[in-house]
N, C-alpha and C positions, 0 to 999 in steps of 0.2 A: 363338607360344604354346608353351610347353614341355609335354611330357606330364606333368611333375611337378605342374603346377597342376591338370590334369585328374584325375590319380591322387588327389591330395589332396582335391579336391572330391567325387569319387566315394566315397572312404572315409568322408567326413563326412556324406554325403547322407542325409537322412531324408525330404526332400520334393524332387521334381523337377518341372519344367514340361516336359511332353512334348507334341509336336505331330506328327501323322501327315499327310504330304502338305502340302496347303495349309490344313489345318484349324487351328483356334485352339489355342494352348498351354493345356493343362489341368494343374492341380496335382494330382499323385498322390503318395501316400506310397510309399516304397520301402525296400528293404533292401540295403545294399551287401554284396557277396560276391565275393571273389577278383577285384577290379578291374572288376566289372560291377554293374549294378543289377537287382534282382528286384522285379517289380511284379505284383500280383494285381488282376484286374478281372472283372466279370461280375455275375450276379444276386446281390443282397445285399451286394455289395462296391462299390468305387469305379467310377465311370463313366469309361471311356477308350475312346470309340468308334474302331474301326478298328485299335487297337493289336494285338490278338490276330492279325489277318490280315496285318498289315504286315510288310515285310522290313526296313524302315529307319524311323527316327524321329529327329526333332531334339529334343535334350534340353538344357534350360537349367538350370544349377546355380548356387547361391548360395554366397557365401563366409562367413567367420566373422562379418562385420558385417551379413549378411542381404541384401547387394546381389548382383546378377548378376555373376559373374566369368568364366564359360565357357559357350560354346555349342558343342555337339558333335553330329555326326551319328553315330548308333549303330545297329548291327545288331540286329534283333529276332529272337529265337529263342523259339518257344512250346514249353513243356515238355509232354510227353505224360503224362496221368494214368496212374499205375501204373508208369511208366518208372523207370529207375534214378535219373535226375536229379530227377524229381518226388518220389520217396520220400526222397531226401536233403534236398532244399531246402524242400518244403512244410511239414514240421514246424518248421523253423527260422523260416520266414516266419510261421507261425501263432503262434509265441511273440512276435513283434513286433507282431501285430495287437491293437490296444487294444479293449477293451469287447466282446470276442467271447464268446458263450456256449458252454459245453461245454469239453472238454479240447482240447489241441492236435491230437491225432490225430482227434478227432471233427470239428474244424474243417477239417482237410485232407481228410477223407473227404467232407464237405459240399461243398467246392470241387470235388472230382472229380465228385460226383453231380449238382450243379447246373450243370455246364458252365462253371465259372469258368476263366479263363485265367491261368496263371502264365507270365510272359514274362521272359526275360533280355535286358537291354539292354547290349551290349558295345561300347565305344568303338572307333572306327577312327581311328588317329592322324592321317591326312592331312586329315581334315575338321574338325579342332578349330580354333576361332577365338576370338579375344578379342572380346567384344561391342563393336559400334560404337554407343556410347551417345549419344543426342541430348542437346542442351543444355537442352531443355525438360523438363517433368515426365514426359511419356510416358503420362499418364493417358488412358484410353479410356472411351467410353460403355459401361456394363455390358451384356452380352449378354442377350437375352431368355431366360427360363427358366420352366418350369412350377412351380418351387418358390417360390410366393408365399405370404405370410402376411398375412391380413387383419388390419388394426389395428382393435381395438374401442375404443369409448369407455370411459373409466374407470368402474368400478363405484362407486356411491355407496350407502352403507348407509342413510343418513338424508337427508332433504331439508334443505338449508341454507336457513334463513330470513334474509331481509334485514331488518335493523332500522332 
């Protein structure tokens, strides 16, 4: 696998599948910046358990056709709120955050106050591999989640009479 494929996948990434340790790969939105990916997680933001505390993560990126093209081991660096990198990157990341209330500066300040983690995922060249794709579909049973929606019976305004 050439680094050109990884570089191109990182440049075009808006969504990455990130797994920490032996955990499952979770889809997170990200922002490409200078050959690395920037991800925010925490209260009120996306759920990425263990990412803020990790030193490395496995990242899967898709290509132009939407299929998996590269799997890379990336170094995880957490940005310090109020630090030079935080002050430079957080406003840029806030601009990419869809459906956020308030201004970009207010959003970045909320991330710092709520304890959200902004991490930089930097690829390491030696661990980049082409995915070994199976011949089957690869479908898996959905994981258990507390996010369940009860389905209700349809509302009927009038009783329908049988003739």
